[in-house]
C-alpha positions as a Python dict, from the first residue, in 0.01 Angstrom:
ca = {
    (1, 'X'): (0, 0, 0),
    (2, 'X'): (-16, 371, -64),
    (3, 'X'): (-122, 411, -416),
    (4, 'X'): (195, 645, -578),
    (5, 'X'): (113, 899, -804),
    (6, 'X'): (288, 1187, -962),
    (7, 'X'): (462, 1468, -700),
    (8, 'X'): (226, 1697, -977),
    (9, 'X'): (-50, 1555, -877),
    (10, 'X'): (-11, 1512, -455),
    (11, 'X'): (-321, 1697, -309),
    (12, 'X'): (-361, 1814, 43),
    (13, 'X'): (-327, 1598, 271),
    (14, 'X'): (-157, 1315, 27),
    (15, 'X'): (219, 1196, 189),
    (16, 'X'): (531, 1196, -16),
    (17, 'X'): (907, 1224, 2),
    (18, 'X'): (1166, 1433, -30),
    (19, 'X'): (1555, 1429, -58),
    (20, 'X'): (1733, 1633, 262),
    (21, 'X'): (2146, 1609, 177),
    (22, 'X'): (2181, 1264, 154),
    (23, 'X'): (1879, 1101, 321),
    (24, 'X'): (1533, 1123, 202),
    (25, 'X'): (1249, 1257, 445),
    (26, 'X'): (915, 1196, 515),
    (27, 'X'): (603, 1486, 456),
    (28, 'X'): (240, 1571, 479),
    (29, 'X'): (131, 1767, 96),
    (30, 'X'): (-29, 2072, 239),
    (31, 'X'): (-205, 2220, -93),
    (32, 'X'): (107, 2418, -227),
    (33, 'X'): (337, 2320, 77),
    (34, 'X'): (454, 2070, 253),
    (35, 'X'): (532, 1990, 579),
    (36, 'X'): (748, 1766, 773),
    (37, 'X'): (1025, 1717, 1007),
    (38, 'X'): (1369, 1847, 1077),
    (39, 'X'): (1640, 1852, 1317),
    (40, 'X'): (1482, 2250, 1464),
    (41, 'X'): (1120, 2106, 1504),
    (42, 'X'): (820, 2151, 1201),
    (43, 'X'): (938, 2309, 924),
    (44, 'X'): (745, 2370, 561),
    (45, 'X'): (920, 2378, 221),
    (46, 'X'): (744, 2480, -144),
    (47, 'X'): (601, 2148, -349),
    (48, 'X'): (834, 2145, -607),
    (49, 'X'): (1065, 1970, -346),
    (50, 'X'): (883, 1640, -387),
    (51, 'X'): (1108, 1331, -523),
    (52, 'X'): (754, 1096, -498),
    (53, 'X'): (411, 1110, -355),
    (54, 'X'): (117, 867, -207),
    (55, 'X'): (-196, 868, -245),
    (56, 'X'): (-396, 881, 140),
    (57, 'X'): (-772, 803, 87),
}
């Protein structure tokens, strides 16, 4: 199980969750941005969209 951290403390390589429409979507923290899959492929969003974050490593 991954330890949950406040989204503001997520660092590059951590994973997180954003709300897109009525669904949750998994993302990877890049730094100031996050990356995840969308219907048309990979999308990059501002990290402020994180609602949950989990520490990797």
